[in-house]
N, C-alpha and C positions, 0 to 999 in steps of 0.2 A: 581214171576212179576218179571222182569228183572232191574236192578237199573238203568244202562242204558240205558233205555228209556227213552225218552221223551214225559210225559203224555201232550195234548194240547183238552183244554177242550174250543167247539166250543156252541153256545148261542144257547139255545133250539128252537125249530121251533113250529110255531105255524097256524095255518090254517085260526084263524079268528083273528085277532090281535085285542084287543080292539071294540070286538064284529063284527066288519070286515068282512067279507068272501073274502078269496083271490079266484082269478080266476081259478090263477094255482098253489098249494103249492108247487107242487114240483119242478117247475120253478124259482119260489121263492129261497127256501131255500138250493137248491141243491150249490154244489161248481162247481165254473165254469169252474177250473182247478186240477187234482187230483194232481197236482206241487204242490200246495195253501197249501195246508197239512203239506206240508214236509219241505215249508218254516216257515209256521210257527212254525210248530217244533223247526225250527232252531232257529229263533228269540226267543224261547221262552226259550229253552238254551241258547242262548246267555246269556238272562237275568239273567237265573239264576249265569252263569258264574262270570258278574259283579257284584250281589249281595254281592256274594260270596269271591269276591276279596275286593270292597268295606268294606266288615264288617270285611275281614280280617287286612284289612289296617287299618280303626279304632282301634280294638284290641291289631293292635302292637302300634301304638301309647297313649291306655291307656295304656299298660304293660311297655312300657319305662315311663310314668308320674307315674306307682304307683312306680316302681323302684327308681327314683328321689324321690320320697316322703318319700319313706325309708331311702335314704338315709339323708335325710334332717333331718328327724326323730332321726335317730342316733347319725348326729350334733349337735341335740338340747339336747339330752340325756348325750352329752359327755361337751359339755358346760357348762352345767346346775351343771352336777357333778363336775367340776374346781372350777365354779363361786362357788360352797358349799363348797370345800376345801379352797380357798382364802377364804373367809369371815371366818372360822375358823382356820387360819394363825393368830399365836401371832401377838400384835400389843400394842405400848405403846403409837399411838395418837389416837384420834379421824379420822377415817375415812375419809372422805370430796371430793365427784364425783367433776371428774375433775383434781383429782390429780392423780400424776404419783409414786408407791408403785417400792421398791423394793425388791423380795422374796431370804431371807438364808437360808442356812439347818447347824444346830449348831451339831459338834460332838454326841450329846446325841440324833442327831435324829429330834429335836424342830424345826419349818419352825415358821419361823416371817419375817414379815415387816420391812423397816428402809427405811426414805426418802432418806438417802446416793445411791450411783450409785458406782459400783464398780470403774470408776476411780477415785469419789471422794474420796473413801476409798484408792486408789493408793496401793501401796504393800502391806499395813498391811490392806489391810479386811482379817480380822479374821474367816470366815464361806463361806463355800461353797456357790456360787450364782448361784440361778434355772432361773431368770428370772424377767424382769421389768411387771408390769400391771399398766392401766389405769383403775381407777372406773368412770364408767359410771354413769349418771345422774337418771339412772333406775336399779340402783347398779348391773349390769352385770361387766362383766370386761375384758376388751380388749387388748391383747398382745401387748407388745411393738411394735412389727414391722408389726401390725394391725391395730396401733393408724389413721395414714393421712387416709387410707382406708375408717375406719369406719365414720369419722369425714365427708370425704366424702356423705357418705352414709346419713350419718345422715342432712346435709346438704337438698341434694336433695330430702328427702321427708318433711321435712319442707318445700320447695320450693313450693313442691306438694298439702300439708296442706293448705298454704297458697295462693293459685290459687284458691283451691276449698273452701276454707272458701270466698274469694272475690268473688267469682261465687254463693256463696248462698245468700248472701246480699242483692241482690237486688230483689225484691219477681215482679217486671216488667222489660220488653225489655231496653236495655240501647240504645240509638241510639243518646248520646251524638256526640260519636266518627263521626258519619254519617252526624248529622245536622252539624257540627260547625265547620269541614273540609271544607263545603261549600263553597267556594269564589264567587259564583254568584250572584250578590245584586240583580237578578230581583227575585232568588226564594227564597218564605219564609217561613220563620223555620215555625213549625206547632209542636204544643203542642205535649205531651208524648202520652195524651190519642188519639186524633185522627189519630197520626202515627200509633197508637197499632191499634185502629181498621181497618183501610186501610190494615196494613197486616194479620189480622185475616180476 
């Protein structure tokens, strides 16, 4: 069979639909115009093309999402490895979340944390400075240049969580804003139960 040929499925003919005999089944079931089959085949072929194009577009979006998720997973693993290394860095202080620590490396290769920044050391800084990191409350580390951005991210997340919490605290629709804002003295306030019944 030629793969480029479009197959058209026609409705099966029935000379006695539902037990009722047709007067002339040929006149009832025949095609009124031979060109109708050509047009029907063109419509079917066009539909197939649209289906393939739509499926291709959706698969392209999914492929982009997969690549994005792969990049995010790679970043998560890199950040986890860095956080693990930072947690194992030498430190004579009890590390407290919310504090910025400065990482140095001795000539011996030992990596350690200090609360003194290179600016505070001045020219007398004894070891190579590797970077500054803030210990977050989830025990992850944020590089100094990203502290402000991550703080904004945390603030946005807290705002979303607080908003959701406020929405879930009320078990019934809240009409206070609509009722109390009404300044017309002729309109009486309805109890919440009555308002709820009218809405439902």
